[in-house]
C-alpha positions in Angstrom: -72.0 56.5 42.6 -73.4 53.0 43.0 -74.5 50.9 39.9 -76.6 47.8 39.9 -77.1 45.5 36.9 -79.6 42.6 36.9 -79.1 39.6 34.6 -81.5 36.8 33.9 -79.3 33.8 34.4 -81.4 31.5 32.2 -81.5 33.9 29.3 -78.0 35.3 29.9 -79.5 38.7 29.2 -79.5 42.0 31.1 -83.0 42.7 32.4 -82.4 46.0 34.2 -79.9 48.5 35.5 -80.0 51.4 37.9 -77.6 54.0 39.2 -77.6 56.1 42.4 -75.3 59.1 42.9 -73.5 59.8 46.2 -75.7 61.9 48.6 -78.9 61.2 46.6 -81.8 59.0 47.5 -83.0 58.9 43.9 -82.5 55.7 42.0 -82.2 56.3 38.2 -83.2 53.6 35.8 -80.8 53.0 32.9 -81.8 51.8 29.4 -79.1 49.9 27.5 -78.5 51.9 24.3 -75.5 49.9 22.8 -72.9 47.3 23.7 -69.7 47.0 21.7 -66.9 44.4 22.2 -63.5 46.2 22.1 -61.5 43.0 21.8 -60.0 43.7 18.4 -56.5 42.1 18.8 -57.3 39.3 21.3 -60.9 38.1 21.1 -62.3 36.7 24.3 -60.7 39.0 26.8 -64.0 40.5 27.8 -63.3 44.1 27.0 -66.3 46.2 26.1 -68.1 49.6 26.1 -71.7 49.6 27.1 -73.7 52.8 26.9 -76.9 53.3 29.0 -79.2 56.3 29.1 -80.4 57.5 32.5 -84.1 58.4 32.6 -85.4 61.0 35.1 -89.1 62.2 34.8 -89.6 60.1 31.6 -86.8 62.1 29.9 -83.1 61.3 29.1 -81.0 62.9 31.9 -77.6 61.7 30.9 -75.5 59.0 29.3 -73.4 56.4 31.2 -70.6 54.7 29.2 -69.3 51.7 31.0 -65.8 50.7 29.8 -63.9 47.6 30.7 -60.3 47.2 29.5 -57.3 45.2 30.7 -59.0 41.8 30.5 -61.3 42.5 33.4 -58.8 44.0 35.8 -60.3 46.4 38.4 -58.0 49.1 37.2 -59.4 48.9 33.7 -63.1 49.6 34.7 -64.5 53.0 34.6 -67.7 54.9 33.8 -68.0 58.1 31.9 -71.2 60.1 32.7 -72.3 62.9 30.3 -75.0 65.2 31.5 -77.7 65.6 28.8 -78.4 69.3 29.6 -74.9 70.6 30.0 -72.8 68.1 28.0 -70.4 68.1 31.0 -68.6 64.7 31.4 -67.3 63.1 34.6 -65.3 59.9 34.9 -65.8 57.5 37.7 -63.2 54.8 38.5 -64.3 51.5 39.9 -63.2 51.3 43.5 -62.7 47.5 43.7 -64.0 47.6 47.2 -67.5 46.6 46.2 -68.7 45.5 42.8 -71.2 48.4 42.5 -69.1 51.3 43.9 -67.3 54.0 41.8 -65.6 57.2 42.7 -64.8 60.4 40.7 -61.4 60.3 39.1 -59.2 63.3 39.9 
């Protein structure tokens, strides 16, 4: 899975995000549904959960929850994808090789 996020540097605001699954040519637009800071004990670490909804054919196809823990360490980044039809969840771990790449956790 590859994820791309676009931020307006002047506004400091996300203006778009897309995901592409391995073996697919389809690029799925993502809509930001919620963003929650999870820094309860030590504010300012940059830990968060951001949930985005994938849209395919003008309908929600699934939910992507991006989680960052561990003060931004690569090991603390993962994505939980939940299929809208089946409810099946898959967790992708950030590879660290490329800012946009993730692999399925086994």
